[in-house]
RONU-564728 format. One record per residue: residue number from 0; residue in three letters; z, y, x of N, C-alpha, C in turn. Coordinates in pm, whole numbers. Example, Ala and Ser with C-alpha at 12.3 -4.5 7.8 and 13.67 -1.06 7.14 Angstrom:
REM RONU-564728
0, ALA, 780, -569, 1319, 780, -450, 1230, 780, -330, 1320
1, SER, 708, -225, 1285, 714, -106, 1367, 787, 3, 1290
REM end
This chain:
REM RONU-564728
0, MET, 2038, 458, 3148, 2099, 346, 3033, 2154, 219, 3075
1, GLU, 2281, 205, 3021, 2310, 57, 3027, 2258, -72, 3086
2, PRO, 2311, -146, 3152, 2240, -291, 3129, 2249, -321, 3005
3, LEU, 2335, -333, 2945, 2365, -454, 2844, 2334, -396, 2717
4, LEU, 2301, -258, 2674, 2248, -158, 2599, 2120, -153, 2588
5, LEU, 2061, -177, 2701, 1886, -207, 2732, 1855, -307, 2696
6, ILE, 1969, -386, 2743, 1954, -620, 2715, 1965, -653, 2516
7, SER, 2047, -578, 2499, 2113, -616, 2332, 1955, -503, 2290
8, MET, 1918, -399, 2314, 1811, -333, 2243, 1737, -402, 2254
9, LEU, 1634, -478, 2344, 1579, -623, 2344, 1537, -686, 2269
10, VAL, 1686, -770, 2307, 1651, -891, 2210, 1632, -885, 2087
11, PHE, 1724, -745, 2020, 1747, -740, 1902, 1509, -668, 1847
12, VAL, 1470, -606, 1961, 1351, -637, 1917, 1223, -761, 1924
13, MET, 1305, -851, 1995, 1178, -957, 1999, 1240, -1002, 1851
14, LEU, 1391, -1093, 1814, 1431, -1067, 1701, 1307, -1030, 1592
15, LEU, 1329, -966, 1622, 1218, -847, 1485, 1142, -906, 1486
16, LEU, 1030, -906, 1588, 911, -918, 1643, 887, -1088, 1591
17, LEU, 984, -1173, 1640, 993, -1333, 1628, 996, -1327, 1483
18, GLY, 1039, -1240, 1334, 1058, -1312, 1226, 926, -1261, 1182
19, TRP, 884, -1109, 1244, 694, -1094, 1143, 617, -1126, 1185
20, GLY, 608, -1228, 1340, 524, -1352, 1346, 551, -1463, 1285
21, MET, 662, -1487, 1233, 652, -1626, 1144, 600, -1580, 1034
22, TYR, 623, -1428, 958, 600, -1384, 828, 463, -1391, 821
23, SER, 398, -1330, 893, 191, -1331, 882, 166, -1457, 902
24, PHE, 209, -1520, 979, 138, -1725, 1049, 173, -1766, 925
25, TYR, 277, -1702, 862, 277, -1825, 694, 220, -1777, 548
26, GLN, 203, -1665, 616, 131, -1563, 471, -24, -1622, 491
27, SER, -96, -1601, 592, -221, -1642, 684, -258, -1798, 657
28, LYS, -154, -1892, 670, -138, -2011, 609, -200, -2049, 501
29, GLN, -65, -1959, 402, -194, -1959, 198, -256, -1932, 219
30, ARG, -328, -1810, 265, -414, -1723, 245, -552, -1822, 282
31, LYS, -541, -1889, 419, -628, -2029, 422, -683, -2172, 332
32, SER, -509, -2169, 324, -520, -2287, 195, -582, -2229, 71
33, GLU, -593, -2120, -12, -663, -2087, -97, -841, -2068, -74
34, TRP, -845, -1939, 46, -992, -1965, 65, -1029, -2067, 100
35, GLY, -969, -2199, 121, -1017, -2374, 104, -1055, -2390, -1
36, ALA, -1003, -2407, -134, -1012, -2433, -212, -1049, -2375, -331
37, ARG, -1099, -2240, -261, -1171, -2172, -360, -1344, -2275, -236
38, VAL, -1348, -2248, -152, -1484, -2325, -104, -1540, -2441, -164
39, LYS, -1399, -2534, -165, -1465, -2660, -261, -1509, -2620, -342
40, GLY, -1504, -2499, -442, -1509, -2551, -533, -1389, -2544, -659
41, GLU, -1342, -2533, -611, -1199, -2514, -718, -1149, -2372, -740
42, SER, -1129, -2404, -880, -1059, -2302, -948, -936, -2247, -981
43, ILE, -896, -2173, -962, -758, -2099, -890, -779, -2034, -1037
44, ARG, -657, -2109, -1149, -680, -2037, -1282, -499, -1970, -1288
45, VAL, -488, -1872, -1289, -375, -1806, -1352, -361, -1729, -1462
46, SER, -277, -1879, -1582, -225, -1850, -1727, -236, -1680, -1738
47, PRO, -214, -1579, -1841, -189, -1519, -1874, -35, -1477, -1928
48, GLY, 50, -1425, -1892, 182, -1340, -1906, 249, -1402, -1838
49, LYS, 219, -1503, -1713, 282, -1602, -1690, 356, -1510, -1508
50, THR, 422, -1529, -1445, 425, -1477, -1341, 437, -1608, -1211
51, LEU, 406, -1652, -1094, 496, -1706, -1009, 585, -1670, -960
52, GLU, 699, -1748, -905, 786, -1726, -904, 876, -1818, -783
53, LYS, 800, -1754, -700, 926, -1917, -578, 1053, -1941, -608
54, LYS, 1107, -2037, -525, 1290, -2046, -505, 1338, -1961, -416
55, SER, 1452, -1885, -497, 1496, -1800, -411, 1613, -1893, -339
56, SER, 1643, -1877, -219, 1723, -1870, -111, 1851, -1828, -227
57, THR, 1981, -1911, -150, 2143, -1770, -196, 2147, -1695, -78
58, LEU, 2026, -1655, 32, 2117, -1571, 55, 2043, -1422, 9
59, ARG, 1863, -1505, -45, 1820, -1356, -111, 1876, -1305, -277
60, HIS, 1957, -1463, -319, 2004, -1392, -413, 2126, -1290, -399
61, SER, 2233, -1317, -270, 2359, -1214, -228, 2307, -1085, -237
62, LEU, 2198, -1084, -135, 2098, -955, -100, 2024, -878, -236
63, GLU, 2015, -952, -306, 1958, -906, -399, 2083, -858, -541
64, TYR, 2192, -842, -479, 2292, -894, -620, 2366, -766, -524
65, LEU, 2395, -762, -414, 2408, -624, -336, 2336, -501, -370
66, LEU, 2192, -512, -327, 2128, -428, -330, 2147, -372, -535
67, GLU, 2151, -427, -653, 2178, -438, -784, 2282, -313, -785
68, ARG, 2408, -329, -718, 2544, -274, -720, 2550, -158, -632
69, LEU, 2489, -182, -534, 2439, -31, -470, 2382, 100, -521
70, GLY, 2273, -22, -640, 2111, 80, -719, 2201, 145, -804
71, GLN, 2322, 51, -920, 2405, 73, -987, 2484, 207, -927
72, VAL, 2531, 238, -854, 2616, 370, -812, 2558, 476, -760
73, SER, 2427, 441, -707, 2324, 526, -645, 2217, 574, -848
74, LYS, 2236, 522, -956, 2140, 543, -1002, 2165, 701, -1061
75, PRO, 2035, 761, -1086, 2055, 924, -1133, 2099, 908, -1303
76, LYS, 2127, 1011, -1350, 2173, 993, -1483, 2077, 1064, -1588
77, ASP, 1925, 1181, -1472, 1818, 1144, -1552, 1754, 1031, -1575
78, GLN, 1735, 1019, -1697, 1616, 874, -1705, 1458, 934, -1664
79, ALA, 1462, 1009, -1665, 1297, 1090, -1620, 1258, 1071, -1540
80, GLN, 1388, 1044, -1411, 1375, 997, -1253, 1310, 858, -1315
81, VAL, 1454, 778, -1366, 1407, 623, -1312, 1272, 607, -1366
82, SER, 1220, 661, -1480, 1120, 625, -1549, 990, 660, -1423
83, ARG, 1040, 786, -1357, 903, 847, -1209, 896, 718, -1157
84, ILE, 1023, 696, -1092, 1027, 559, -1041, 973, 458, -1036
85, ARG, 1056, 393, -1166, 945, 299, -1221, 782, 292, -1211
86, ASP, 711, 403, -1249, 584, 391, -1259, 505, 429, -1131
87, LYS, 624, 440, -1084, 550, 453, -869, 557, 310, -866
88, LEU, 661, 229, -932, 678, 89, -829, 544, 45, -928
89, VAL, 513, 18, -1076, 447, -14, -1136, 268, 14, -1083
90, THR, 300, 167, -1020, 146, 156, -981, 116, 66, -879
91, ALA, 203, 56, -787, 247, -22, -676, 224, -161, -635
92, GLY, 294, -232, -807, 249, -383, -860, 338, -436, -866
93, TYR, 463, -330, -900, 594, -428, -893, 654, -367, -978
94, ARG, 622, -495, -1084, 676, -494, -1277, 814, -521, -1334
95, ASN, 886, -564, -1230, 972, -621, -1240, 1109, -532, -1337
96, SER, 1143, -520, -1417, 1282, -444, -1432, 1340, -428, -1375
97, ARG, 1392, -511, -1325, 1517, -476, -1162, 1464, -375, -1041
98, ALA, 1293, -387, -1060, 1277, -344, -934, 1288, -155, -969
99, PRO, 1316, -76, -998, 1403, 64, -1000, 1558, 51, -901
100, ILE, 1594, -75, -1001, 1770, -92, -927, 1753, -129, -780
101, LEU, 1680, -195, -795, 1719, -309, -621, 1609, -196, -562
102, PHE, 1538, -78, -604, 1420, -7, -522, 1562, 116, -467
103, LEU, 1656, 184, -595, 1751, 288, -560, 1905, 215, -435
104, GLY, 1894, 75, -494, 2046, 20, -369, 1951, 8, -226
105, SER, 1826, -45, -191, 1752, -55, -67, 1764, 138, -14
106, ARG, 1771, 200, -74, 1832, 371, -31, 1995, 359, 55
107, ILE, 2057, 360, -22, 2179, 315, -21, 2167, 197, 120
108, PHE, 2127, 76, 62, 2224, -18, 207, 2115, 55, 339
109, LEU, 1988, 78, 326, 1943, 112, 419, 1984, 183, 562
110, ALA, 2009, 340, 476, 2115, 450, 550, 2271, 374, 598
111, ILE, 2347, 293, 500, 2395, 225, 631, 2380, 134, 724
112, LEU, 2299, 51, 660, 2215, -27, 789, 2215, 55, 872
113, PHE, 2109, 139, 924, 2073, 220, 990, 2203, 296, 1068
114, GLY, 2316, 334, 1007, 2408, 369, 1084, 2456, 335, 1106
115, VAL, 2504, 155, 1084, 2570, 131, 1145, 2543, 95, 1296
116, SER, 2417, 46, 1227, 2256, 41, 1403, 2316, 134, 1518
117, PHE, 2299, 242, 1448, 2309, 324, 1588, 2485, 321, 1626
118, LEU, 2551, 326, 1530, 2696, 309, 1571, 2771, 193, 1732
119, VAL, 2665, 99, 1711, 2662, -19, 1758, 2572, 6, 1892
120, PHE, 2429, 48, 1896, 2338, 34, 2021, 2333, 153, 2063
121, GLY, 2393, 280, 1964, 2370, 397, 2025, 2465, 465, 2060
122, THR, 2555, 416, 2068, 2722, 458, 2130, 2703, 471, 2263
123, GLU, 2633, 411, 2342, 2687, 416, 2477, 2520, 493, 2568
124, ALA, 2409, 515, 2524, 2291, 619, 2452, 2357, 789, 2507
125, THR, 2452, 815, 2377, 2425, 929, 2363, 2599, 1012, 2443
126, ARG, 2647, 875, 2532, 2763, 958, 2606, 2756, 976, 2661
127, ASP, 2656, 992, 2759, 2654, 1100, 2829, 2571, 1245, 2801
128, MET, 2505, 1252, 2716, 2499, 1408, 2651, 2646, 1497, 2663
129, SER, 2601, 1621, 2739, 2690, 1722, 2713, 2719, 1719, 2550
130, SER, 2608, 1775, 2468, 2632, 1833, 2355, 2723, 1772, 2256
131, PRO, 2852, 1815, 2213, 2923, 1734, 2135, 2881, 1698, 2003
132, TYR, 2823, 1768, 1979, 2711, 1730, 1835, 2620, 1596, 1832
133, ALA, 2585, 1598, 1943, 2472, 1466, 1946, 2540, 1344, 1880
134, PHE, 2638, 1336, 1884, 2622, 1178, 1828, 2598, 1203, 1663
135, PRO, 2702, 1321, 1676, 2667, 1308, 1491, 2586, 1304, 1424
136, GLY, 2488, 1449, 1499, 2391, 1476, 1507, 2212, 1355, 1452
137, ILE, 2247, 1277, 1547, 2145, 1149, 1555, 2220, 1071, 1447
138, LEU, 2338, 1049, 1444, 2343, 918, 1323, 2356, 1022, 1209
139, VAL, 2345, 1178, 1175, 2346, 1159, 1060, 2177, 1168, 1008
140, LEU, 2117, 1184, 1085, 1934, 1166, 1156, 1897, 1000, 1084
141, CYS, 1960, 897, 1137, 1920, 774, 1164, 2006, 707, 1023
142, MET, 2091, 776, 900, 2119, 752, 819, 1990, 825, 758
143, ILE, 2009, 926, 767, 1868, 1008, 629, 1735, 944, 661
144, GLY, 1664, 852, 745, 1561, 803, 808, 1571, 636, 711
145, GLY, 1747, 609, 743, 1728, 495, 632, 1736, 554, 498
146, PHE, 1746, 633, 421, 1735, 678, 295, 1582, 685, 250
147, TYR, 1497, 747, 347, 1351, 780, 309, 1320, 671, 356
148, ALA, 1327, 602, 443, 1193, 436, 448, 1215, 371, 383
149, PRO, 1243, 366, 263, 1212, 276, 122, 1090, 418, 72
150, GLN, 1107, 460, 62, 1003, 603, 2, 903, 568, 67
151, LEU, 910, 532, 187, 807, 547, 309, 702, 426, 214
152, TRP, 811, 365, 278, 762, 191, 247, 648, 191, 103
153, LEU, 704, 312, -6, 690, 264, -189, 532, 340, -143
154, SER, 477, 476, -72, 399, 556, -51, 269, 474, -15
155, SER, 309, 404, 87, 241, 317, 206, 192, 185, 106
156, SER, 279, 151, 24, 238, 16, -81, 100, 91, -171
157, ILE, 159, 182, -236, 75, 221, -314, -59, 289, -258
158, ASN, -94, 318, -136, -236, 361, -97, -340, 214, -129
159, LYS, -189, 141, -34, -286, 20, -25, -348, -56, -136
160, ARG, -281, -46, -198, -310, -139, -369, -401, -20, -431
161, LYS, -397, 100, -381, -509, 217, -477, -686, 100, -379
162, GLU, -676, 130, -244, -738, 78, -159, -833, -98, -218
163, ARG, -743, -137, -214, -788, -288, -271, -852, -266, -405
164, LEU, -795, -189, -514, -848, -181, -642, -985, -81, -643
165, VAL, -996, -5, -551, -1112, 55, -542, -1274, -25, -467
166, ASP, -1184, -131, -392, -1306, -202, -313, -1384, -241, -429
167, GLY, -1299, -350, -548, -1286, -415, -657, -1356, -382, -752
168, PHE, -1354, -254, -757, -1432, -196, -902, -1536, -208, -925
169, PRO, -1645, -190, -784, -1782, -234, -816, -1875, -283, -899
170, ASP, -1764, -464, -811, -1818, -535, -812, -1756, -568, -976
171, ALA, -1610, -541, -1003, -1588, -558, -1140, -1719, -512, -1252
172, LEU, -1732, -362, -1215, -1833, -261, -1345, -1928, -403, -1319
173, ASP, -2043, -412, -1238, -2168, -481, -1255, -2117, -568, -1332
174, LEU, -2050, -662, -1279, -2002, -807, -1383, -1985, -747, -1497
175, MET, -1886, -624, -1522, -1903, -589, -1670, -2027, -531, -1756
176, VAL, -2168, -497, -1650, -2220, -435, -1738, -2329, -590, -1768
177, VAL, -2347, -671, -1659, -2378, -798, -1700, -2350, -844, -1840
178, CYS, -2193, -917, -1863, -2137, -954, -1960, -2188, -828, -2084
179, VAL, -2187, -740, -2048, -2271, -641, -2204, -2397, -668, -2220
180, GLU, -2391, -687, -2154, -2634, -697, -2145, -2623, -862, -2226
181, ALA, -2528, -933, -2189, -2568, -1116, -2254, -2518, -1110, -2356
182, GLY, -2472, -1012, -2430, -2436, -1027, -2565, -2292, -1050, -2607
183, LEU, -2207, -1017, -2476, -2019, -993, -2529, -2001, -889, -2546
184, GLY, -1882, -848, -2650, -1799, -771, -2661, -1705, -662, -2553
185, LEU, -1702, -532, -2571, -1604, -456, -2463, -1468, -622, -2455
186, ASP, -1400, -632, -2561, -1275, -681, -2529, -1328, -848, -2434
187, GLN, -1403, -905, -2487, -1398, -1014, -2446, -1508, -1001, -2297
188, ALA, -1574, -903, -2260, -1663, -894, -2123, -1509, -818, -2099
189, MET, -1384, -756, -2068, -1331, -731, -1999, -1216, -895, -1970
190, ASN, -1203, -953, -2083, -1157, -1084, -2031, -1188, -1146, -1941
191, ARG, -1342, -1173, -1935, -1433, -1245, -1874, -1437, -1217, -1760
192, VAL, -1407, -1051, -1744, -1431, -1010, -1560, -1317, -1039, -1513
193, GLY, -1162, -1003, -1634, -1050, -1065, -1505, -1051, -1240, -1473
194, GLN, -1086, -1334, -1516, -1073, -1436, -1528, -1187, -1434, -1376
195, GLU, -1294, -1381, -1330, -1336, -1424, -1249, -1329, -1346, -1153
196, ILE, -1325, -1202, -1148, -1253, -1127, -1025, -1127, -1116, -930
197, ILE, -1062, -1206, -1009, -977, -1265, -998, -936, -1359, -869
198, MET, -1054, -1399, -820, -1032, -1523, -724, -1111, -1420, -615
199, GLY, -1139, -1307, -609, -1137, -1209, -517, -1120, -1055, -494
200, HIS, -1022, -1005, -598, -989, -912, -593, -870, -938, -738
201, LYS, -733, -1028, -635, -629, -1020, -736, -590, -923, -808
202, ASP, -567, -848, -715, -468, -719, -806, -593, -594, -905
203, LEU, -724, -657, -926, -814, -589, -991, -766, -699, -1103
204, GLY, -770, -808, -1088, -771, -904, -1192, -624, -947, -1233
205, ASP, -520, -904, -1203, -397, -906, -1229, -454, -732, -1359
206, GLU, -474, -652, -1326, -506, -511, -1437, -525, -542, -1543
207, PHE, -719, -671, -1550, -745, -655, -1661, -676, -783, -1700
208, SER, -635, -872, -1683, -562, -994, -1761, -400, -946, -1794
209, LEU, -360, -790, -1734, -261, -745, -1835, -350, -653, -2021
210, LEU, -472, -601, -1911, -521, -534, -2016, -528, -588, -2118
211, ASN, -589, -760, -2120, -623, -853, -2232, -493, -871, -2288
212, LEU, -405, -897, -2227, -276, -964, -2291, -178, -824, -2368
213, GLU, -232, -674, -2350, -238, -593, -2450, -285, -570, -2577
214, LEU, -388, -601, -2536, -517, -598, -2688, -496, -696, -2744
215, ARG, -438, -790, -2735, -392, -927, -2770, -291, -947, -2843
216, ALA, -195, -854, -2787, -57, -808, -2827, -52, -705, -2977
217, GLY, -165, -668, -2992, -204, -545, -3132, -204, -413, -3080
218, LEU, -218, -415, -2972, -231, -220, -2951, -354, -178, -2972
219, SER, -395, -50, -2964, -554, -14, -3016, -648, -25, -2898
220, ARG, -733, -57, -2842, -835, -55, -2774, -818, 68, -2663
221, GLU, -797, 170, -2710, -771, 332, -2693, -671, 356, -2600
222, GLN, -507, 295, -2627, -408, 275, -2605, -404, 211, -2474
223, ALA, -503, 103, -2476, -436, -35, -2375, -513, -32, -2272
224, LEU, -631, 101, -2297, -698, 105, -2132, -657, 290, -2081
225, ARG, -613, 322, -2165, -494, 442, -2067, -427, 391, -2015
226, ASN, -324, 290, -2119, -249, 211, -2018, -255, 198, -1858
227, LEU, -364, 148, -1850, -445, 119, -1738, -495, 181, -1683
228, VAL, -525, 315, -1705, -507, 384, -1606, -383, 482, -1566
229, GLN, -311, 438, -1645, -185, 484, -1568, -76, 383, -1562
230, ARG, -120, 252, -1524, -58, 178, -1422, -126, 207, -1272
231, THR, -252, 235, -1305, -357, 210, -1191, -376, 379, -1117
232, ASP, -360, 519, -1182, -409, 578, -1114, -487, 627, -1045
233, LEU, -571, 563, -1042, -756, 639, -986, -861, 704, -1067
234, ALA, -890, 782, -964, -1004, 848, -1060, -1086, 763, -1147
235, ASP, -1202, 639, -1061, -1304, 594, -1092, -1260, 550, -1212
236, ILE, -1089, 488, -1216, -1114, 410, -1354, -1049, 503, -1497
237, ARG, -1016, 579, -1406, -991, 675, -1566, -1132, 761, -1592
238, SER, -1196, 764, -1500, -1402, 803, -1549, -1402, 661, -1623
239, LEU, -1382, 582, -1584, -1457, 451, -1666, -1399, 469, -1840
240, VAL, -1259, 476, -1815, -1221, 475, -1932, -1251, 567, -2065
241, ALA, -1211, 693, -1967, -1289, 779, -2088, -1446, 797, -2133
242, LEU, -1478, 739, -2053, -1665, 674, -2103, -1621, 552, -2217
243, LEU, -1536, 461, -2176, -1528, 366, -2271, -1481, 427, -2427
244, ILE, -1410, 492, -2380, -1340, 511, -2513, -1430, 662, -2622
245, GLN, -1466, 730, -2600, -1634, 810, -2577, -1719, 732, -2629
246, THR, -1720, 600, -2617, -1815, 506, -2665, -1797, 435, -2785
247, ASP, -1703, 470, -2771, -1609, 336, -2868, -1594, 452, -3017
248, ARG, -1531, 542, -3029, -1576, 604, -3120, -1687, 693, -3144
249, PHE, -1814, 745, -3061, -1991, 776, -3090, -1957, 657, -3189
250, GLY, -1996, 518, -3128, -1993, 477, -3168, -2216, 401, -3053
251, THR, -2226, 465, -2928, -2344, 475, -2900, -2304, 305, -2803
252, SER, -2447, 296, -2760, -2479, 128, -2626, -2349, 121, -2561
253, ILE, -2311, 39, -2529, -2172, 30, -2455, -2269, 7, -2325
254, GLY, -2304, -83, -2313, -2424, -132, -2219, -2502, -56, -2146
255, GLN, -2552, 48, -2181, -2617, 196, -2142, -2552, 238, -2079
256, ALA, -2381, 276, -2106, -2336, 347, -2111, -2256, 300, -1941
257, LEU, -2265, 217, -1932, -2207, 145, -1838, -2285, 121, -1709
258, ARG, -2402, 125, -1757, -2500, 142, -1650, -2540, 241, -1612
259, VAL, -2532, 387, -1651, -2530, 491, -1636, -2421, 560, -1497
260, HIS, -2294, 500, -1587, -2204, 510, -1492, -2181, 440, -1404
261, SER, -2246, 344, -1343, -2241, 202, -1239, -2314, 283, -1151
262, ASP, -2417, 381, -1190, -2552, 395, -1124, -2475, 606, -1032
263, SER, -2426, 611, -1130, -2327, 784, -1114, -2223, 753, -996
264, MET, -2187, 641, -1042, -2040, 596, -862, -2089, 564, -787
265, ARG, -2216, 527, -806, -2278, 467, -645, -2314, 573, -567
266, MET, -2374, 663, -653, -2387, 803, -577, -2308, 834, -513
267, ASN, -2171, 871, -632, -2008, 914, -603, -1986, 862, -392
268, ARG, -2020, 746, -459, -1996, 675, -292, -2080, 659, -204
269, ARG, -2172, 682, -202, -2269, 751, -94, -2232, 843, -63
270, MET, -2240, 928, -164, -2175, 1069, -117, -2055, 1100, -67
271, LYS, -1962, 1043, -17, -1837, 1008, 8, -1849, 951, 219
272, ALA, -1955, 869, 135, -2043, 829, 326, -2049, 906, 375
273, GLU, -2170, 965, 312, -2185, 1120, 429, -2151, 1186, 470
274, GLU, -2020, 1190, 336, -1968, 1291, 375, -1851, 1270, 510
275, LYS, -1797, 1133, 545, -1717, 1096, 620, -1798, 1138, 776
276, ALA, -1906, 1102, 757, -2002, 1075, 806, -2013, 1210, 933
277, ALA, -2075, 1305, 842, -2067, 1387, 867, -1936, 1484, 928
278, GLN, -1857, 1390, 910, -1679, 1528, 971, -1682, 1405, 1077
279, LEU, -1737, 1320, 1144, -1703, 1233, 1214, -1754, 1236, 1335
280, ALA, -1862, 1366, 1342, -1870, 1458, 1495, -1665, 1556, 1471
281, VAL, -1682, 1607, 1435, -1569, 1726, 1446, -1446, 1655, 1464
282, LYS, -1414, 1580, 1418, -1291, 1459, 1472, -1285, 1436, 1589
283, LEU, -1410, 1411, 1653, -1409, 1344, 1758, -1393, 1475, 1903
284, MET, -1367, 1556, 1824, -1360, 1703, 1924, -1163, 1678, 1965
285, ILE, -1148, 1637, 1900, -999, 1630, 2005, -948, 1585, 2091
286, PRO, -960, 1410, 2060, -1060, 1280, 2211, -1070, 1340, 2279
287, LEU, -1203, 1409, 2210, -1278, 1447, 2397, -1272, 1552, 2428
288, ILE, -1121, 1646, 2375, -1155, 1756, 2433, -987, 1711, 2574
289, LEU, -922, 1616, 2454, -818, 1571, 2483, -809, 1491, 2590
290, PHE, -865, 1466, 2623, -884, 1277, 2739, -969, 1270, 2832
291, ILE, -1109, 1256, 2711, -1167, 1277, 2782, -1232, 1378, 2895
292, PHE, -1292, 1414, 2814, -1306, 1580, 2936, -1284, 1576, 3035
293, PRO, -1100, 1597, 3082, -1030, 1628, 3161, -1041, 1510, 3303
294, SER, -1038, 1378, 3148, -1044, 1243, 3315, -1229, 1284, 3403
295, LEU, -1304, 1284, 3344, -1450, 1344, 3348, -1472, 1472, 3476
296, MET, -1365, 1565, 3447, -1316, 1664, 3585, -1241, 1613, 3673
297, VAL, -1189, 1551, 3684, -1083, 1512, 3773, -1230, 1431, 3849
298, VAL, -1264, 1350, 3768, -1349, 1243, 3870, -1475, 1302, 3928
299, ILE, -1549, 1373, 3830, -1645, 1476, 3946, -1605, 1581, 3946
300, ALA, -1499, 1670, 3946, -1467, 1763, 4078, -1366, 1748, 4164
301, GLY, -1324, 1680, 4147, -1172, 1590, 4221, -1187, 1547, 4375
302, PRO, -1305, 1519, 4409, -1312, 1439, 4514, -1376, 1608, 4596
303, GLY, -1457, 1715, 4563, -1475, 1825, 4583, -1409, 1919, 4643
304, ALA, -1248, 1930, 4529, -1163, 1998, 4513, -1079, 1936, 4645
305, ILE, -1084, 1835, 4614, -1021, 1754, 4738, -1052, 1825, 4907
306, ARG, -1223, 1849, 4921, -1241, 1856, 5051, -1253, 1994, 5090
307, LEU, -1234, 2076, 4944, -1242, 2217, 5007, -1035, 2247, 5042
308, MET, -1009, 2217, 5008, -880, 2162, 5037, -831, 2141, 5193
309, ASN, -914, 2027, 5224, -891, 2020, 5403, -950, 2104, 5470
310, ASN, -1072, 2163, 5408, -1111, 2259, 5516, -1022, 2373, 5506
311, PHE, -980, 2440, 5373, -887, 2562, 5422, -785, 2511, 5466
312, ALA, -752, 2337, 5500, -597, 2350, 5571, -622, 2343, 5703
313, ASP, -803, 2287, 5783, -818, 2304, 5879, -788, 2433, 5905
314, PHE, -848, 2553, 5879, -846, 2698, 5929, -701, 2749, 5952
REM end
């Protein structure tokens, strides 16, 4: 590999790591200030229906405009496909109306960016290859990777957000049981839970806040709960919504139903934990056989094998 190409790649990687480190430092500093305010007893109030928008720079506006133009070009004519992309973005936590267009534009932008990057940095690397199809093949693979990179990022964002929702859901359910048994109605209990849970689990608090906004806007409780299931796409919330809808229809005790559901959910979580613990021994067999066992064989049988080879060499 040419020294100039190697230096260029190292500089690119260093700049990328530096940018990622600065972004992580800024996020950790902001999170530290928020937790410091909570420790001091200061409540962080989030007014319903308002989103906190950060001041965007000119470069960000230009990039968003470029992504919108590319998204309009690559926008599919089938509205069902656009609706599926919008639903996935909502599940990941992006509710902006421009999000689907920006997502579609990011596909084209990253495909072009990866292709141009390969043309700049990969020309020298593929010059020594004997196959004439190596350069165009790798170029096409880079562009395909850039095109599908936003899809992989979206899937990762959805999974991470679902994990955060699942982590905060037991606390929200316990708070709902306490509120209902204290005499609050179901709507007031969900509103109170949304206000309290947002300090520890922001994603779940946002979902409850949006649920309360839909109820205030005039939607029926059943439809608002179904919208919650559609936004989160979680089995635990789907079972809770089905329980609340049945309780509302048949007029049974909400507090008792929530307590029974909370106990069953704890039992299911305990069974899942036991299942993962039982699978641990089987999963450890692969690294044990591939990495640890050969090393032990070299350490144990290596000196004896060397001594036998020396003895046979003397004959």
